[in-house]
N, C-alpha and C positions, 0 to 999 in steps of 0.2 A: 613536621614536614606535611604540606597540603596533599590531601589525598585526591587526586586528579582522576576524573572516571571519564571512561570511554563509550561512546555512543555510538549505535547503527539505526539508520533511519531508512526504510525502504518507501519508497513513491508507489501510489496506485498508477491505476492505469489500465484494468481489464485484462485482456487478452496480451498487452503487452509486457506483464509480469512474468511471462515467461523467459523475458532477458533475465529478469531479476534471480529467476529459479536457476538459470545458467551459472549465475555469481555464487549463490549461496550453496548449491551442489558443489562446486570447485570448493569453498571456503571448508565445508564439512570434510571431502576428500583429502584435503590438504592440513585438517585439524587446524584451522585457525578462528579462533574465537576469544580475541583479547577484549571482548566487551563486556561492559556493566549494566548498559541501559539499551533496550530494543523497543524503537518506536515504530509502528506499521500504521499505514494510511489505506484503506480501501483493499485492494488484492494484496498490498503489502504486508498487511496483518497474516493472511495466510500463508505468503513466503516464508516469513518469520517462524509460523508456527510449524512447518516441516524442519526449516532451520533449527530450531531448538530442540526438536524431536532425535535431530541428526540420523536422519534417513534421507539416502537419495535413490533408493530403488525405482520410486514411480512418480519422481516428480515432474518429469515432462510429462508423462501420462495423466497427471491431473489436469494440466492444461489442455491436453488434447480433448480428453474426455467432455471437458466443457465446450470445447469447439463442435465436437462432434453430437452431443445431445441435442434434444430438441429443445433448447431453454430460450430460444429468442425468435420472438415474432412480430414484426413490426405493423402487421394487419390488427394487433390487439388495440393498436391507439383508437380503434373505432369501437371498441367492445366495451373497454373500460378495464379488461383483465390486466396482468402483468406483462407487459412489452419483454421484460426479461425476467423469466421465473426464478427469480434470484434465490429465493429460499429453498425451493424445490431442488437446485444445482448444489445447494450446500448439504441438503439433508441426504442425497443421494450421494454425493460425496464423501459424508462421514460414513454412510454404510459401505460404501465401494473401499474406501482407503484406511478407514478405522483410526484416524489421528488418536495416538496416546497422551491424553492430557497428564498421566502420572509421569512420562519422561518429562515433559517440559518442565512439570513440577520439580522435578530431579536434578534436571539441569539449569534450573532456575536460582537455586539455592544463591542467596544474596544479592541476586541480581533483579530487574525490573524488566517486564515485558509490557507493552502499552499498546492500547487500540484507539485511534482517534475517532471520535465521531461529531458531528453537527446536530446540535438540538434544533428542532423543527421551529420551537416558538420563539427561543431567543437568538439562533443563529449564531451561537458560539461554539468554539470547540469543546468539547469535554475528553478527558483522557483517564480511560478503564485500564486498571491494571490486572493482572492476570493474576488469579487467586482471589479476586474479591467476587464470589458468585460465579455463576455459570458462565463461560466463556463463550461458547459458540454464538449465542444472542449479538454478543458485542462485535465478533468477526462478522456477522452477518450485516448490522447495523452501521458498520464502518465502509462497508460498500454498497451501501442501499441508495442508488440514484433516485431524485426527483424524477416522477413522470414515468420512467422505463420502469419502475418497480412501485405497483399500486399497493401490495400487501405490505402493511405498517410493520416496522420495526421498533419494538417498544422495550425501553428499559426502564426499569420502576415505574411503568404506566405511561410514560412521556414518549412521544414519536421522535425516532433518530433516523437522520440520514447519512449521506457518505462523509468521513472525516475530510476527503479532499476540498470540501467547499469552505470550510473555516479555516483549516491550517493544512493545505496541501502539502509542505516541506516543514515539518516540525522541528527546526533547528534552533529556533528561539527557546522552545520547550525543553530540549535536551540541555541545552547552556543553561537554563535557569534551574536544571535538576543537578546541576554540579559538573557536565560533561565537558572537557577543554580538548578532547579529541574527537572528532566526529566524522564517522564516513556515512556518506548519504550514497543510495544506490538508486539511481533515477532512471525513469524509461525515457526521458528525452535527451536529446544532444546537448552538449554543454553550453552552446551559444542558443539554445532556446530561449524566447520570451513568450510569454502567454497574452494571448489575443482573445477578446471575447468570440464565441463562437455562435453561431446559429441555434444552438441547442441551449446557451444561456439565457436569450431572450425569450424562446418558447418555454424552458423551464420556470424562468420567472413568470411570464403570462400566466401560466398553469398553477402557480403556488399563490394565487391571491389571497388564499386563506392565512397564510404565514408572510405577513408583510416583511418582518427582517429577514427570513429567508430569501425571499424575491429580492431585497436589496444586496445580500450578500452573492447571488447568483450574478447580479448586473455588475458586481463589483470583484468579481473573481478573478479578473487579470491583475488587477492593484494588489489583492492578497497574495498571489502567487507571486508577481514580479518583487515585492519586498521581500518575501523569504529568499529569492536567489540575490538581492541585494546584502542580505545580510551573511549568505553562502559566500558572496564574491568579497564582501569586506567585512570579516568576522571582528570581533573585539580582538585586541594585542595579545589576549593571553588563552586564545581560542584557535584551535587548527581544523580546518575542514577539508575533508579527502571526497572530491564527487568520483564515482564511478557509473560513467554515462556512455551509452553506445555512441560510437565515433560517428556514425551519421543516422539519419531517421531510420528508426524501426520498418520494418516491412509489416510487421503486425499493427494491429489498429485494436481499439477497444472490443470490438465485436468481431474479432478476424476467426473464420472457420477454415482458412486454408492451412492444412497439414503442414505442408513444405515450409510456408512463411514461419510459422511457430517454430519449426524443427532448426531453422536457420538463426532464428533469433537467439533461441537457447544456446546454441552453439558461439554465439557471439558473444552472450554472456559469460561462457566458460573461457572464452579467449580474453576476453577483458579482465576477468578474475586472474587467470594464469599471469598474464603480463604485469599486473599490479602486485602479486604475490612474488614474481621473479624480482620486481625491482625492490621490493622489502628484502630479500635476500642479498641482493647487491650492497644495497646500503648498510646491510647488518655487517 
């Protein structure tokens, strides 16, 4: 009998990830974890980190501390320094919340936890599995946005950027790994389709030293929407479930409004609760 794997994918989105935290915290509290494969993109890697540690005590606080800290300054666009002090934010967060890599290792027995990154030179997606060397640099690399983060993220001496550039919704990757039931936690509503934004053009303009990365930034809408097409029309032997906000989240990538973040966290908990209730009704 074929062993059909299940996968959980968590999309990135900066501070919008507070919605994803609401979902995974509810999963933890309801002891819901039927997954074999976990794939995170950008902030989604961090959300999965705490989901696999199985702790919910401070997960909202993790997003609030990032909003309250002095980690974002658009003035630095004129100084050449980090506009988003991403490495510092992770370093401070690691000291404050002390994530247990040992707990992840124990909870991952026989399973796979993957961070998606984009190689600067080739602009292709790379998939790093937990356990293959130090994990924190991979988490940081998966969320390192061009232009906003000047401090390089290096893996094996090569510069890496946000995994969402090359593979923002890695459903095809999960399917190729054998997942026939895939749950995707998204930070956009279901009807959302990606359009290029001004930041794509600015990022491409300022990434001339990486021609393929520049091209990828200018084609990001096509990359994202191709993944949506796969989600909406999966292969006949694959089921894909989307957990999306019912409407556009109040939080944005760089939101500092604490009330917005709290509201979107509660919304994530509600969406997860409704999803789990439907599973119980079906059973």
